C-alpha positions as CSV (number, residue, x, y, z in Angstrom):
1,M,19.0,-36.9,2.6
2,P,19.2,-33.4,4.1
3,K,16.0,-31.2,3.8
4,V,16.2,-27.3,3.7
5,P,13.6,-25.3,4.8
6,I,12.1,-22.5,2.7
7,L,11.3,-19.9,4.7
8,M,8.3,-16.7,4.1
9,P,11.3,-13.8,4.0
10,Q,11.0,-10.6,5.8
11,L,9.5,-8.5,2.6
12,G,9.9,-4.9,4.1
13,D,10.2,-3.2,7.5
14,S,6.5,-2.8,7.7
15,I,5.7,-6.0,6.3
16,A,4.9,-8.9,9.0
17,E,3.3,-11.2,7.1
18,A,1.7,-12.0,3.2
19,T,-1.0,-13.8,1.4
20,V,-0.1,-17.1,-0.8
21,L,-1.2,-16.1,-4.4
22,R,0.2,-18.7,-6.4
23,L,2.5,-22.0,-6.1
24,L,4.5,-22.1,-9.2
25,A,6.1,-25.6,-8.0
26,A,4.5,-28.8,-6.6
27,P,6.0,-31.5,-4.1
28,G,8.2,-33.8,-6.5
29,D,9.9,-31.2,-8.8
30,T,13.3,-30.8,-8.9
31,V,14.0,-26.9,-8.3
32,E,17.4,-25.0,-8.6
33,A,18.9,-22.6,-6.2
34,D,17.3,-19.3,-6.6
35,Q,13.9,-20.3,-8.1
36,E,11.2,-18.7,-7.5
37,I,8.5,-20.9,-6.2
38,F,5.8,-19.3,-4.4
39,E,4.2,-15.8,-5.3
40,V,3.3,-13.8,-2.6
41,E,1.2,-10.7,-2.0
42,T,1.4,-8.2,0.7
43,N,-0.5,-4.8,0.9
44,K,2.3,-3.2,-1.4
45,A,3.4,-5.2,-3.5
46,T,3.3,-8.7,-5.2
47,M,6.5,-10.8,-5.0
48,G,8.6,-14.0,-5.4
49,V,10.0,-16.5,-2.5
50,T,13.0,-18.0,-3.9
51,T,14.8,-21.3,-2.9
52,M,18.3,-20.9,-1.5
53,C,19.6,-24.5,-2.6
54,G,18.3,-26.8,-5.5
55,G,17.0,-30.1,-4.9
56,I,13.5,-31.5,-4.6
57,L,10.4,-30.3,-3.5
58,S,9.3,-32.4,-0.9
59,D,6.9,-31.5,1.9
60,M,4.2,-28.5,1.4
61,F,2.9,-26.7,4.2
62,I,0.9,-23.8,2.9
63,K,-2.0,-23.4,-0.2
64,E,-3.1,-20.7,-2.1
65,G,-5.2,-18.0,-0.2
66,D,-3.2,-19.0,3.0
67,S,-2.0,-15.9,4.8
68,V,1.9,-16.9,6.7
69,V,3.6,-14.8,9.1
70,V,7.6,-13.6,8.7
71,G,9.7,-16.8,9.6
72,A,7.6,-19.4,9.0
73,C,8.5,-22.2,7.2
74,M,6.2,-22.6,3.6
75,A,8.1,-25.8,2.5
76,M,11.0,-28.3,2.7
77,I,13.6,-29.3,-0.2
78,E,15.6,-32.0,-0.1
79,A,19.1,-31.8,-1.0
80,T,22.6,-32.7,-1.5
81,D,25.7,-32.7,1.4
82,E,27.3,-31.2,-1.9
83,E,24.6,-28.7,-2.6
84,I,24.0,-27.8,1.3
85,E,27.5,-26.8,1.4
86,R,27.8,-25.0,-2.3
87,S,25.0,-22.5,-1.6
88,G,26.0,-21.8,2.6
89,A,21.8,-23.2,2.9
90,T,21.0,-23.8,7.0
91,P,19.8,-28.2,6.8
92,A,16.5,-28.4,9.4
93,G,16.8,-29.4,12.9
94,E,20.0,-27.0,13.9
95,D,19.9,-25.1,16.5
96,N,19.7,-21.8,14.9
97,Q,16.8,-22.9,12.2
98,P,13.6,-21.3,12.6
99,S,10.7,-23.7,13.4
100,L,7.7,-21.5,13.2
101,P,4.6,-23.0,11.7
102,A,3.2,-21.6,8.0
103,S,-0.5,-21.2,9.5
104,P,-2.2,-22.4,11.7
105,E,-3.4,-25.4,10.7
106,S,0.2,-26.8,11.0
107,V,0.4,-26.6,14.7
108,P,0.8,-30.5,16.1
109,H,-2.4,-31.0,18.3
110,S,-0.6,-33.8,19.9
111,S,0.6,-31.4,22.9
112,P,-1.3,-32.4,26.6
113,A,-4.7,-31.1,26.9
114,A,-4.9,-27.6,28.9
115,P,-6.1,-28.2,32.7
116,A,-9.0,-28.6,33.6
117,A,-11.1,-25.3,34.3
118,E,-11.9,-27.0,38.2
119,D,-8.7,-27.3,38.5
120,K,-6.7,-23.9,37.4
121,P,-5.8,-21.5,40.5
122,A,-7.6,-18.6,40.7
123,G,-6.5,-15.7,39.3
124,V,-4.4,-17.7,36.8
125,H,-5.0,-16.3,33.2
126,F,-3.0,-19.1,31.0
127,G,-3.3,-22.9,31.2
128,V,0.3,-24.5,30.9
129,T,0.8,-27.7,29.2
130,G,4.2,-29.3,29.5
131,D,5.3,-27.5,26.3
132,S,2.8,-24.5,25.5
133,Y,0.6,-22.2,27.6
134,Q,-3.3,-21.7,26.2
135,E,-5.7,-18.9,26.5
136,H,-8.5,-19.8,28.1
137,G,-11.7,-19.3,26.0
138,A,-9.6,-17.7,23.4
139,D,-9.5,-18.8,19.5
140,L,-6.1,-19.9,19.2
141,K,-6.2,-19.2,14.8
142,V,-4.3,-16.3,14.2
143,Q,-6.2,-14.0,12.0
144,P,-3.7,-11.8,8.9
145,S,-4.2,-8.6,10.5
146,V,-3.9,-5.1,8.1
147,R,-0.5,-2.9,8.3
148,G,-0.9,0.3,6.0
149,L,1.5,2.4,5.0
150,P,4.0,4.4,8.0
151,V,3.1,7.6,9.6
152,P,0.1,6.2,12.1
153,A,-3.0,7.7,12.8
154,G,-5.7,7.1,15.2
155,M,-9.7,6.9,13.9
156,K,-12.2,7.3,16.0
157,G,-15.8,7.8,16.3
158,A,-17.4,10.9,17.2
159,H,-20.6,8.5,19.0
160,Y,-20.2,7.0,22.4
161,M,-19.5,3.3,22.1
162,S,-20.5,1.0,24.5
163,P,-17.2,-1.4,25.9
164,R,-19.5,-4.2,24.9
165,M,-19.8,-2.7,21.6
166,K,-16.2,-1.8,21.0
167,A,-15.4,-5.7,21.9
168,R,-17.7,-7.1,19.7
169,M,-16.6,-4.6,16.4
170,D,-12.9,-5.5,17.8
171,E,-13.3,-9.2,17.3
172,L,-15.5,-8.4,13.5
173,G,-11.9,-6.4,12.6
174,M,-14.8,-3.2,12.3
175,R,-13.7,0.5,12.7
176,A,-16.1,3.4,13.7
177,S,-16.3,4.7,10.3
178,D,-17.2,1.2,9.0
179,I,-20.8,1.4,10.6
180,A,-21.3,5.1,10.3
181,F,-24.1,4.2,7.6
182,I,-26.0,2.6,10.7
183,S,-29.2,4.1,12.0
184,G,-28.9,3.6,15.6
185,S,-31.7,3.6,17.9
186,G,-29.7,4.6,21.2
187,S,-29.8,7.6,22.7
188,G,-29.1,10.6,20.3
189,G,-28.9,8.2,17.5
190,R,-26.0,6.2,19.2
191,V,-25.0,2.5,17.4
192,T,-26.0,-0.1,20.0
193,I,-24.8,-3.4,19.7
194,D,-28.1,-5.2,19.0
195,D,-28.4,-2.3,15.8
196,L,-25.2,-4.1,14.9
197,E,-26.4,-7.6,15.4
198,E,-29.2,-6.7,13.5
199,F,-27.2,-5.2,10.5
200,L,-24.9,-7.9,10.3
201,E,-28.0,-10.1,10.1
202,Y,-29.3,-7.9,7.0
203,V,-26.1,-8.3,4.8
204,S,-25.2,-12.2,5.7
205,Q,-27.2,-13.2,2.3
206,W,-25.2,-10.4,0.6
207,P,-23.2,-11.0,-2.3
208,R,-19.5,-10.6,-1.3
209,R,-16.0,-11.9,-1.8
210,K,-13.0,-11.3,0.6
211,A,-10.8,-8.2,0.1
212,S,-7.4,-8.4,-1.2
213,S,-4.3,-7.1,1.0
214,M,-3.8,-4.5,-1.5
215,R,-7.3,-3.4,-1.1
216,L,-7.4,-3.3,3.0
217,A,-4.2,-1.0,2.5
218,V,-5.0,1.2,0.7
219,A,-9.0,1.3,2.6
220,D,-6.4,1.3,5.4
221,A,-4.0,4.3,4.0
222,M,-7.3,6.6,2.8
223,R,-9.2,6.6,6.4
224,R,-6.1,7.3,8.0
225,S,-5.7,10.1,5.8
226,W,-8.9,11.6,5.8
227,T,-8.3,11.7,9.9
228,R,-6.5,15.4,8.5
229,P,-8.6,18.9,7.4
230,L,-7.7,18.5,3.5
231,A,-8.2,21.4,1.1
232,S,-8.6,21.1,-2.8
233,A,-7.5,23.9,-5.7
234,G,-7.5,23.3,-9.2
235,R,-6.8,25.5,-12.4
236,P,-6.5,24.9,-16.4
237,V,-3.2,24.5,-18.0
238,F,-2.8,24.7,-21.9
239,M,-1.1,21.8,-22.8
240,D,-0.1,22.5,-26.6
241,P,3.6,23.3,-25.9
242,L,3.8,20.2,-23.5
243,I,2.2,17.9,-26.4
244,K,4.1,19.2,-29.5
245,H,7.2,19.1,-27.4
246,R,6.4,15.2,-26.9
247,Q,5.8,14.6,-30.5
248,H,9.3,15.9,-31.6
249,S,10.8,13.7,-28.6
250,P,12.5,11.1,-29.5
251,H,12.0,9.0,-26.4
252,R,8.1,10.6,-26.5
253,P,8.0,10.5,-22.0
254,G,4.8,10.0,-20.5
255,I,2.6,13.1,-19.8
256,T,2.6,12.0,-16.3
257,L,6.5,12.8,-15.8
258,Y,6.6,16.4,-17.4
259,F,4.1,16.9,-14.5
260,A,6.1,15.5,-11.7
261,R,9.2,17.2,-13.0
262,A,7.2,20.5,-12.9
263,L,5.6,19.8,-9.7
264,A,9.4,19.2,-8.5
265,L,10.9,22.2,-9.0
266,A,7.7,24.0,-7.7
267,L,8.0,22.6,-4.4
268,A,11.4,23.3,-4.3
269,E,10.7,26.6,-4.6
270,N,8.1,26.4,-1.7
271,P,9.0,23.4,0.0
272,E,6.7,24.1,2.9
273,C,3.4,23.5,0.7
274,A,5.6,19.7,1.8
275,G,6.0,19.5,4.9
276,Y,4.7,18.1,7.9
277,L,2.9,19.4,11.0
278,V,4.9,17.7,13.8
279,G,3.2,18.8,16.9
280,E,4.3,22.5,16.9
281,N,6.7,22.4,13.9
282,I,6.3,22.5,10.2
283,L,9.0,20.2,9.3
284,S,10.1,20.7,5.6
285,P,11.5,17.9,3.4
286,R,15.1,16.9,2.9
287,A,14.8,15.8,-0.9
288,I,11.8,16.6,-3.4
289,D,11.2,12.6,-4.1
290,I,7.5,12.5,-6.5
291,G,5.7,9.0,-6.2
292,I,3.6,8.2,-9.6
293,A,0.5,6.7,-8.5
294,V,-0.4,3.9,-11.1
295,Q,-3.7,1.7,-11.3
296,V,-2.8,-2.0,-10.8
297,A,-5.9,-5.3,-10.6
298,D,-7.3,-3.9,-7.2
299,G,-5.5,-1.2,-6.0
300,V,-2.8,1.4,-6.6
301,M,0.9,1.5,-6.4
302,V,2.9,4.4,-6.0
303,P,6.6,4.0,-7.5
304,V,8.8,7.0,-6.2
305,L,11.5,8.8,-8.7
306,R,14.6,10.3,-6.0
307,R,15.8,14.3,-6.5
308,V,13.4,14.7,-9.2
309,N,14.0,18.6,-8.7
310,E,17.8,18.1,-9.4
311,R,17.6,15.5,-13.2
312,T,16.3,16.4,-16.2
313,M,13.8,14.5,-17.9
314,E,16.0,12.9,-19.7
315,E,18.1,12.1,-16.9
316,L,14.7,10.6,-15.6
317,L,13.4,9.0,-18.1
318,E,15.0,5.4,-17.6
319,D,14.1,5.1,-14.0
320,Y,10.2,6.1,-14.8
321,N,9.9,3.7,-17.7
322,R,11.4,1.1,-15.0
323,L,9.1,2.0,-11.6
324,I,6.3,2.0,-13.7
325,A,6.7,-1.3,-15.7
326,Q,7.6,-2.8,-12.4
327,A,4.3,-1.1,-10.6
328,R,2.1,-2.3,-13.2
329,R,3.5,-5.9,-12.5
330,R,3.1,-5.2,-9.2
331,R,7.2,-6.6,-8.3
332,L,7.8,-2.9,-7.0
333,A,11.0,-3.1,-4.2
334,P,10.4,-2.3,-1.0
335,E,12.4,0.6,-1.5
336,D,11.2,1.7,-4.4
337,S,7.6,2.5,-3.0
338,T,9.1,4.9,-0.2
339,G,10.4,8.1,1.2
340,G,8.2,10.0,-1.5
341,I,7.1,13.8,-0.1
342,A,4.1,14.2,-2.9
343,T,2.3,12.2,-5.4
344,V,1.2,12.9,-9.3
345,T,-2.1,11.1,-10.4
346,N,-3.2,11.4,-14.0
347,F,-7.2,10.4,-13.6
348,G,-7.3,11.5,-17.2
349,G,-6.2,8.7,-18.6
350,F,-9.3,7.2,-17.6
351,G,-11.2,10.1,-19.2
352,L,-11.7,12.0,-16.2
353,T,-11.5,16.1,-16.4
354,F,-12.0,16.9,-12.7
355,A,-11.0,15.5,-9.4
356,A,-9.5,15.6,-5.8
357,P,-7.4,13.2,-5.4
358,M,-6.3,12.4,-1.4
359,P,-2.7,12.8,-0.5
360,M,-1.5,9.7,1.3
361,P,-1.0,9.6,5.0
362,S,2.7,10.1,4.7
363,E,2.4,13.1,2.2
364,S,1.0,17.2,2.3
365,I,0.1,17.1,-0.8
366,I,-0.6,15.5,-4.4
367,L,-1.3,16.7,-8.0
368,G,-4.1,15.4,-9.9
369,V,-4.0,15.8,-13.6
370,G,-7.0,15.7,-16.0
371,A,-8.2,14.7,-19.3
372,V,-6.9,16.8,-22.3
373,T,-9.7,18.5,-23.8
374,K,-10.0,21.1,-26.9
375,T,-11.7,24.0,-26.0
376,P,-12.0,27.2,-28.1
377,V,-10.4,30.3,-27.0
378,W,-10.5,33.9,-28.5
379,S,-7.6,35.6,-29.9
380,D,-6.9,38.6,-30.7
381,E,-4.2,38.2,-32.8
382,V,-6.6,36.8,-35.6
383,E,-9.7,38.1,-34.1
384,A,-11.9,34.7,-33.9
385,F,-11.9,31.9,-31.4
386,I,-8.9,29.2,-31.9
387,P,-9.0,25.4,-30.6
388,I,-6.8,25.5,-27.6
389,S,-5.9,22.0,-25.9
390,K,-6.0,22.1,-22.2
391,A,-6.2,20.1,-18.8
392,N,-7.6,21.1,-15.5
393,I,-4.7,19.9,-12.9
394,V,-6.4,19.4,-9.0
395,A,-3.9,20.2,-5.9
396,T,-5.4,18.6,-2.6
397,G,-3.5,19.9,0.8
398,D,-3.0,19.1,4.3
399,H,-5.0,22.0,5.4
400,R,-2.9,22.0,8.1
401,V,0.2,22.9,6.8
402,V,-0.9,24.6,3.3
403,D,-4.0,26.9,2.6
404,G,-5.2,27.9,-0.7
405,A,-2.9,31.0,-1.5
406,D,0.0,28.2,-1.0
407,I,-1.8,25.5,-3.1
408,G,-2.5,28.2,-5.6
409,R,1.3,29.6,-6.0
410,V,2.4,25.7,-6.7
411,L,0.1,25.4,-9.9
412,K,0.4,28.1,-10.9
413,R,4.5,27.6,-11.2
414,V,3.4,24.3,-12.5
415,A,1.6,26.0,-14.8
416,E,4.3,28.5,-16.1
417,L,7.1,25.2,-16.7
418,L,4.9,23.3,-18.8
419,Q,4.5,26.2,-21.3
420,R,8.6,25.8,-21.5
421,P,8.9,22.0,-21.4
422,E,12.5,21.9,-23.9
423,Y,13.3,23.6,-20.1
424,L,12.6,20.6,-18.0
């Protein structure tokens, strides 16, 4: 019976590999076309890998925890000729069928041995066999690499590092910021290779767990975002009009949606505050698309609402609820998590009244919302203190693009808009 390969799909433009989280079927199981049989995790979301046709799941080349590159063969399905013709699937063995292994362990080891070192001509870097080549002295096992969000930015340490030190750090997948807490014994406090090895030996017995792809992606994004000069500013906003409006709304929209809508309108009036510095030019955004930070297990996901300044709260509500639900399940499509120009994060949901959030590397500003608290405020009308609900809002921006006055203007406008929520 013909076999049809199940390949790791391209899950996004910047995604080159994914980690297998769960196997949803076992060899010998009967599967249907478009059935989800693997659950994989990229640095942005959790997604399912489905079958192209129905049949019997036969060979399995992966296991949970494996890192699998795009295009790799994960398993095989035994299918009838009729099912293959109906589904349009391509059986294994045809010329146009990729045949990449799922992991380094699945590479056959029966190839002829590489030439002995003494037979290698001087100056030749690779040993060539009949079917492949091998780099002399190299470890053939491919290690997963972290690929974060767009807009690359380098991360260089402030102190000189020797070529040997850099090579050792590259081997370990470490960056300069990872060794900032090591006390150096070299000249001027420089961290030497001996300092690094001593530190590695010191922490070798510490409890540890492997960081997930999402945690590494968040770390990479925050590291790159911190390469810019960032400035934060905040102010209180009275919440009673918003709370009253939400209580009387039949749909009870999330509080974060009110702030996303208000921020979008404020940025539409001050687009330079969400601009990008590229060379000697500041680029203004073409559309006001706002991200919503959603806390998930071991990371944060940021679904993006489109054209928030052009749509009312009622028009945004369905998309907002759908995206938040997908983000909590870590099932966001790539097109729903890219292209935002600013983000709203509601850290008040964790009981925090103040924080300084960091914008994404691809954004210039982020708005944080604190927890609502009751505060006594003097009223001249009743000549007494009355309780008022208020929350702190904090904006962090790229200081190369925005100044304190710019952030203050945006926050002032957000606060004003929230006093008339019926017009949002």
